N, C-alpha and C positions, 0 to 999 in steps of 0.2 A: 769756317773752322769753329769748332766748339770751344768755348772758353773753359779753362781749367776749373775744376770744381773747387769751391772754397775749402780751406783746411777744416777738418772736423775738430770737435772739442778734444777728442782723444789725441789727435795729432798735436794740437797746441799744448796739451798737458805734457806730452812726451818731449816736445821740442823746446818749450819755454818754461822758465821758472820765475815766479813772482813772489816776493816776500809777502807773508800773511795770507797766502792762498791756501787752498785745501792741500795741495802738494806739500807746501811748507809745513803745515800742521801735521799731516800724516808722517812726514819724514821725522819731525821732532818726536812724535809719539813712538815711532819705530825705534829711534835712537834711545829713548827713555826705557823701552822694553829691553833692549840689548844691555844697557848699563845696569838695569835692575837684575838681570840674569847673571851678569858678571859679578855683581856685588853679593848676591845670594850664594852663588857657588863659592866665591872667595871666603865668605864668612863660614860656610860649612867646612871647607877645607882647613881654614885656620883653626876652628874649634876641634877638628879631628887630628891636629898636629901636623898637617901638611900645608901650612901657610906659606912656606918658602917656595913650595912647588907651584902654588897658585900665583905667587908674586912673579915668579920667573915666566910663567905662561902668559900672564897679562903684560908683563914688560916686553916679552917677545912679540906679542900682537902689536903693541905700540911701536916697537922698532920696525916691524915689517910694514906697518902703515906709513911710517915716515919715509922709508926707503922707496916704497911704491910711488908715493906722491912726489917726492923729490926727483926720482928717476923720470917720471912722466913729464914734469916741467922742464927738466934738463935735456930731454931727448932732442936731437937735431931738428926734428920736424916742427917743434913749437918753441924752441929756445929763443929768448930775447934777453938782452942784458938788463932791461928795465923791469922784467916781470918774473924771470925764471929762477934767479938765484934764491936759495933758501935763506933769505934775510928778513922776511917778515917776522913779526914777533910770534905769530902762531907757528911758523916754521921752527923757530928756536924753542918754543914751548913743546912742540911735538918731539924734538930731539931730547930735551931735558926730561920729559915724562917717563920714558922707559928707564932712563938712568936713575931717576928718583925711586921708582918701584923696585928695581933690581938691587940697587946698592943701599937703599934707605939712608942715603946721605941727606943730612938735615938741610943744607943749602939748596940742593936740587928739589927736595920736597917743598920747601918754602916757595921757590919759583914756580913749581907746578901748581901750587894752590893759588897764589896771587895772580899769576899769568893765566892759568887755565880757567879758573872760575871768575876772577875779577875782570879780566880783559878779553880773553879769547872767546868767551861766551857771546860777545858782540857779534861774532861771525855766525852764530847760530840764530840770533834774534833778527839781525838784518844782513843776510848773506848778500855778497856782491856778485855772485855768479848768476848769470841770466840764462844759462843753458838748462834744459830739462833732463829727465832721466835717460833720454835717448843718447845723451852725449857723455863722453868720459869725464869732461870737466866737472859735471854735476857730482859724479861719484868721488872725484879727487878732492873737491871742496869739503864734502861731508865726511869722507874718510879721515881727512886731516883734522877737522874740528871735532868730529865725533870721537876719535881716539883720544884726543886731549881731554875732553870732558869725561870720558869713561875712566881714564887713569886717575884724573883728579878726584873724582867721586870715590873710586876704589880706594885711594890712599886715605881718604877721610874716614870711610866706613870700615873697610877691612884692615887697613894699616893703622887706623886710629891716630892719624896725624892731627895735632892740635896746634895751630899757629899762635905765635906770641909777638910781642913788640920787636924783638930782635929779628924775627923772620920778616916782619914788615919793613924794618929798616934796610935789611939786605935787598928786598925786592924793590924798594924805592930807589936805592942807590944804583942797582943794576939796571933798572928800567930807565933811569935818567941818563946814565952813560950810554945805553943803547940808543935812546932817542937823539942824543947829541951827535953820536957817530953817524946815524942814519940821516940826520939833518944835513950834515956836511957832505955826505955822499950824494944825497938827493940833489942838493943845491949845485954840486959840481957837475953832475951828469944828467940833470933833469929827470931823475927817477922819482919813485914814490914809495920806497921801502919804509915800513913803519908808519905809512900814511902821514909823513911829516914833510913831504915834498910839495911842489907847486900845484901839481895836478890832484884830481880827486877821482875816486872810483866811478865807473860809468853808471852804477846803480845808486839809488837813493840811500844815504847813510846819515849818521849824526853829523858827519863832517860838513854837510850842506848848510847847517845852521851855526857854524862856528866862526864865520867871518873869512876874511881874505888871508892869504899867505903873505908874510910869514907869521903874522900875529896869531893865527889860529893854532900854531904849534904850541904856544904857551898855554892856550886853553886846553888843547889835547893833553898836554902833560899834567895840567892841574886836574882834569877830569879823571885821568888814569890814576893819579895819586889818591883822589877822593874815592874812587871805586875800590881800590885795594885796601884803603883804610876802613871803608864801610863794611867789607866782608870780614874784617878782623873783630869788629865791635861785638857781634853776637857771641864769640868765644870768650871775650873779656867779661861780658855780662854773665855768661854761664859759669865762668870760673869764680866770679864774685859771689854768685848765688850759691854755688857749691860750697865755697868756704864758709859762707854765713850759715848754711845748713849744718855743716860739720861742727861749727862753734856752738850752735844751739843744742845739738845733740850731746856734745860733751858737757855743756852746762847742766843739762837735765840729769845726766848720770853722775854729776859731781866730779868729772875728771879735770 
């Protein structure tokens, strides 16, 4: 009997996904192109007086993405209590994102910024999915994280959202409450929502270097707070420089 032929490189590329591979890089570039197109179209529509139409279209895309991903995980064929409930932070961010764009609610926009850019981008840098483009799980993971990234960048550029200290405080309090709730839920049922449970993802992530549970939960919360604070600092610096420039301009004209 002839031995089966080894899998080709193409088959491996389609079947398996590895962080920092060509597939990973290509996917990030493709996502960047999609986000850039959404932003350019949004700016053009905003400047032509059709900004709210663009907002609703982008919010609708985000809502559709959330429904598709949540429905896929909740389907009977793949449902498990420990993995399928939309309780991961990125699930909540994906739900908040279209609400933020559609309503322009300040609290929702703050969470979209600090969760979407400060925390959920970790899912783009070190994805935990191991399936390649031949599997639906690959697309679900990238649709979820990609939609969050797109709406967060859209709100910054097109919606001109600018975070402040109050927004950071809201994000820190909300994230802390979320982490504590998930910690209790994970400990009670041996789950890992919020990645604050006993187990760790099957793929290499930053969690591998944070020590044993439950001590690493404190480190996770501290790193999350640091990341959200770090992405506020550029806006504070920009605001200070802007105010300094205005003061100098007024001084020069004697106002």
